[in-house]
C-alpha positions as a LaTeX table, in Angstrom:
\begin{tabular}{lrrr}
\hline
Residue & $x$ (\AA) & $y$ (\AA) & $z$ (\AA) \\
\hline
Met1 & 0.00 & 0.00 & 0.00 \\
Thr2 & 1.25 & 3.48 & $-0.87$ \\
Ser3 & 0.56 & 6.95 & 0.46 \\
Glu4 & $-1.51$ & 7.64 & $-2.64$ \\
Asp5 & $-3.62$ & 4.50 & $-2.01$ \\
Val6 & $-4.38$ & 5.66 & 1.53 \\
Lys7 & $-5.15$ & 9.20 & 0.34 \\
Gln8 & $-7.69$ & 7.82 & $-2.14$ \\
Ile9 & $-9.39$ & 5.79 & 0.61 \\
Val10 & $-9.63$ & 8.88 & 2.85 \\
Glu11 & $-10.99$ & 11.10 & 0.08 \\
Ala12 & $-13.55$ & 8.46 & $-0.96$ \\
Glu13 & $-14.80$ & 8.18 & 2.62 \\
Ile14 & $-15.08$ & 11.96 & 2.99 \\
Gly15 & $-17.06$ & 12.14 & $-0.25$ \\
Ala16 & $-19.06$ & 15.37 & $-0.28$ \\
Glu17 & $-18.51$ & 16.04 & 3.45 \\
Trp18 & $-15.52$ & 18.41 & 3.10 \\
Asp19 & $-17.27$ & 21.16 & 5.11 \\
Arg20 & $-17.95$ & 18.82 & 8.04 \\
Ser21 & $-16.53$ & 19.84 & 11.41 \\
Asn22 & $-16.35$ & 18.05 & 14.76 \\
Leu23 & $-16.38$ & 18.97 & 18.46 \\
His24 & $-12.70$ & 19.96 & 18.25 \\
Gly25 & $-13.40$ & 22.35 & 15.38 \\
Cys26 & $-11.18$ & 20.50 & 12.92 \\
Asp27 & $-11.24$ & 21.69 & 9.34 \\
Leu28 & $-10.65$ & 18.72 & 7.05 \\
Arg29 & $-8.80$ & 20.80 & 4.46 \\
Arg30 & $-6.37$ & 22.10 & 7.11 \\
Cys31 & $-6.00$ & 19.00 & 9.29 \\
Leu32 & $-5.55$ & 16.26 & 6.68 \\
Val33 & $-1.90$ & 15.44 & 6.14 \\
Glu34 & $-0.12$ & 13.57 & 3.38 \\
Pro35 & $-0.47$ & 9.95 & 4.54 \\
Arg36 & 2.74 & 8.59 & 6.05 \\
Leu37 & 3.67 & 5.56 & 8.09 \\
Val38 & 4.25 & 6.30 & 11.78 \\
Thr39 & 5.19 & 4.11 & 14.72 \\
Leu40 & 2.87 & 4.43 & 17.69 \\
Ala41 & 2.79 & 2.92 & 21.16 \\
Asp42 & $-0.22$ & 0.65 & 21.63 \\
Ser43 & $-1.33$ & 1.64 & 25.12 \\
Val44 & $-3.33$ & $-1.58$ & 25.59 \\
Asn45 & $-0.86$ & $-4.22$ & 24.39 \\
Gln46 & 2.31 & $-2.24$ & 25.19 \\
Asp47 & 3.56 & $-2.98$ & 21.66 \\
Leu48 & 4.70 & $-0.65$ & 18.91 \\
Val49 & 2.44 & $-0.54$ & 15.85 \\
Glu50 & 3.07 & 0.94 & 12.42 \\
Leu51 & 0.03 & 2.70 & 10.98 \\
Trp52 & $-0.76$ & 5.37 & 8.39 \\
Leu53 & $-1.20$ & 8.88 & 9.81 \\
Val54 & $-3.87$ & 10.76 & 7.80 \\
Leu55 & $-5.06$ & 13.64 & 10.02 \\
Glu56 & $-3.59$ & 15.80 & 12.79 \\
Glu57 & $-5.81$ & 17.91 & 15.05 \\
Asp58 & $-3.01$ & 20.50 & 15.13 \\
Pro59 & $-0.88$ & 19.95 & 12.01 \\
Glu60 & 1.40 & 22.89 & 12.79 \\
Ala61 & 2.41 & 21.64 & 16.25 \\
Cys62 & 1.90 & 17.94 & 15.38 \\
Asp63 & 0.01 & 17.59 & 18.65 \\
Gly64 & $-3.41$ & 16.49 & 19.86 \\
Tyr65 & $-5.63$ & 13.85 & 18.32 \\
Lys66 & $-4.57$ & 12.02 & 15.18 \\
Ile67 & $-6.51$ & 9.80 & 12.81 \\
Ile68 & $-4.64$ & 6.75 & 11.64 \\
Tyr69 & $-5.42$ & 3.99 & 9.14 \\
Asp70 & $-4.71$ & 0.28 & 9.63 \\
Pro71 & $-4.57$ & $-1.42$ & 6.22 \\
Glu72 & $-4.71$ & $-4.92$ & 7.73 \\
Glu73 & $-8.00$ & $-4.15$ & 9.47 \\
Glu74 & $-9.13$ & $-1.73$ & 6.74 \\
Ala75 & $-10.18$ & 0.62 & 9.54 \\
Phe76 & $-9.48$ & 4.09 & 10.86 \\
Gly77 & $-8.71$ & 4.88 & 14.48 \\
Leu78 & $-7.43$ & 7.47 & 16.90 \\
Ala79 & $-4.08$ & 8.24 & 18.42 \\
Tyr80 & $-3.18$ & 11.06 & 20.78 \\
Gly81 & $-0.09$ & 13.01 & 21.76 \\
Ser82 & 2.92 & 14.80 & 20.39 \\
Tyr83 & 5.98 & 13.35 & 18.73 \\
Glu84 & 8.12 & 14.68 & 21.58 \\
Thr85 & 6.38 & 12.35 & 24.05 \\
Gly86 & 5.51 & 9.66 & 21.50 \\
Pro87 & 1.85 & 9.53 & 20.43 \\
Asp88 & $-0.21$ & 6.62 & 21.71 \\
Phe89 & $-2.58$ & 4.52 & 19.62 \\
Ile90 & $-6.03$ & 4.55 & 21.25 \\
Ala91 & $-8.36$ & 2.30 & 19.22 \\
Leu92 & $-9.81$ & 1.52 & 15.81 \\
Tyr93 & $-13.29$ & 2.92 & 15.16 \\
Gly94 & $-14.10$ & 1.84 & 11.61 \\
Asp95 & $-14.80$ & 4.35 & 8.88 \\
Phe96 & $-13.12$ & 7.74 & 8.60 \\
Leu97 & $-16.10$ & 9.99 & 9.44 \\
Thr98 & $-17.08$ & 7.96 & 12.52 \\
Thr99 & $-13.50$ & 8.28 & 13.75 \\
Tyr100 & $-13.45$ & 12.01 & 12.94 \\
Asp101 & $-16.70$ & 12.56 & 14.85 \\
Gly102 & $-15.31$ & 10.56 & 17.79 \\
Met103 & $-12.32$ & 12.85 & 18.32 \\
\hline
\end{tabular}
């Protein structure tokens, strides 16, 4: 899977919902990032997991909630934290918009 593959999945799931916001006031056009593989700490299993980062709540500071994509599960989920402290994987939620709304 490539960054472009993940980007196409995200854009297909957003569909016509580009003006959608959530409780954190995220703007999809500002908060989506170019998909890239990141290593996160799984706070439940105490393992490291490699997942695709697709959205940052604060893309300038790289802090706050993050939406990730797991290609094995074909599901989106949440992570939280900064790269200084090492963001933690929280859980998979399913589709992109459900995950976005759950931030």
